[in-house]
C-alpha positions in Angstrom: 143.2 148.9 111.3 146.7 147.5 111.6 148.6 145.8 114.8 150.7 148.8 115.0 147.7 151.2 115.2 146.0 149.1 117.8 148.0 148.5 120.2 149.2 152.8 120.1 145.1 153.0 120.9 145.2 150.4 124.0 148.5 151.8 125.1 146.6 155.7 125.4 143.3 154.2 126.1 143.8 151.5 128.4 145.2 153.7 131.1 142.6 156.5 130.7 140.0 154.4 131.3 141.5 152.8 134.1 141.5 156.5 135.4 137.4 157.3 134.6 137.1 153.7 136.0 138.7 154.8 139.4 136.9 158.2 139.3 133.5 156.5 139.2 134.2 154.1 141.7 135.2 156.7 144.4 136.3 155.1 147.2 134.3 151.6 147.4 137.3 149.4 146.5 139.9 150.4 148.3 142.1 147.2 147.9 141.0 146.7 144.3 142.3 149.9 142.9 145.9 149.4 144.0 145.8 146.3 141.8 143.9 147.7 139.0 146.6 150.1 138.2 149.2 148.2 139.1 147.9 145.8 136.3 147.1 149.2 133.8 150.4 150.0 133.9 152.4 146.5 133.3 150.1 145.5 130.1 150.4 149.9 129.4 154.2 148.5 129.9 154.1 145.1 127.6 152.3 147.6 125.1 154.7 149.7 125.0 157.6 147.1 124.7 155.8 145.5 122.3 155.3 148.1 120.1 159.1 148.8 120.2 160.2 145.4 119.3 157.3 144.5 116.7 158.1 147.6 114.8 162.0 147.3 115.3 162.7 150.4 116.5 165.6 148.6 117.7 167.2 147.8 114.4 166.6 151.7 113.0 166.6 153.7 116.0 170.8 155.0 115.1 169.7 155.2 111.3 170.3 157.8 109.7 168.0 159.5 106.1 164.5 158.3 105.6 164.6 155.2 107.9 165.2 157.1 110.9 163.2 156.2 113.9 164.2 158.1 117.0 161.4 159.6 118.0 158.9 156.6 118.0 161.5 154.4 119.4 162.4 156.9 122.0 158.5 157.2 123.0 157.8 153.7 123.4 160.7 152.9 125.4 159.9 156.0 127.4 156.8 154.8 127.7 157.6 151.6 128.6 160.0 153.0 131.2 157.5 155.5 132.5 154.7 152.2 133.3 157.0 150.9 135.1 157.9 153.5 137.6 154.2 154.3 137.9 153.8 150.4 138.4 156.0 150.6 141.1 155.1 153.9 143.0 151.1 153.0 143.1 152.9 149.8 145.0 154.3 151.7 147.8 152.2 154.3 147.7 150.0 154.4 151.3 147.2 156.6 152.3 143.6 157.0 153.4 142.6 158.6 149.6 144.0 156.5 146.9 142.1 157.0 144.7 143.2 160.6 144.5 146.3 159.3 144.1 146.2 156.8 140.9 144.1 159.0 139.0 146.7 161.7 138.2 149.2 158.9 137.7 146.6 156.9 135.4 146.0 160.1 133.1 149.6 161.1 133.5 150.7 157.6 132.1 147.8 158.3 129.2 149.2 161.6 128.3 152.5 160.6 127.8 151.7 157.8 125.8 149.3 160.4 123.6 152.0 162.2 123.3 154.6 160.0 121.9 152.7 157.3 120.2 150.1 159.3 118.5 150.8 160.7 114.8 148.8 163.9 114.9 149.4 167.4 116.2 145.8 168.0 117.1 145.7 165.2 119.6 149.5 165.6 120.3 148.1 169.2 121.7 144.7 167.3 123.6 147.7 165.4 124.9 150.0 167.9 125.9 146.9 170.0 127.7 146.4 166.5 129.5 149.5 166.0 130.9 149.8 169.4 132.6 146.6 168.8 134.0 148.1 165.6 135.5 151.3 167.6 136.5 149.3 170.1 138.4 147.0 167.9 139.8 149.8 165.5 141.1 151.7 168.9 142.4 149.1 170.1 144.3 148.2 167.0 146.3 152.0 166.8 147.0 151.1 170.3 148.8 153.7 171.7 145.4 152.1 175.1 143.4 153.7 176.1 140.4 152.5 179.6 138.9 153.3 180.1 135.3 152.2 183.0 133.2 150.2 184.3 136.2 148.5 187.7 135.7 149.2 189.7 138.9 146.7 191.6 140.3 147.7 195.2 140.7 144.2 196.1 143.0 145.7 194.3 146.2 149.2 196.1 146.1 147.2 199.5 146.2 147.2 200.5 150.1 143.8 203.4 151.4 
């Protein structure tokens, strides 16, 4: 396994493992959960930046033809920025049930990394579904609902 593949797997698996750990902990370690989430996002940001610099995406991001790596470069840079923003969100997050807020954020970060860094269509679809699930959980947690492709129940419209 090359360093590139190891960095990709680590950037995808680290937030996913953190979300599973937070889920397993429940509410037992409330003060440690913030530190763990921030350190996971910080490490993921460093992994994304290392991947960006190691593969020299900055050199070929504007190239044309066979050496074009615009998507890979933007994927690593967007993962870096998203990890920084989510780490900041974890730092300022206040509330009683923090674990329920950290888990969707970690899943969101893992799904974003999976969608951008994977080079397999099947894995892309899996991480796209994880992304939509995490976004749905986060929106429901904020009190927002989004209805997309919902079948209407016609039986409720009948007046007897």
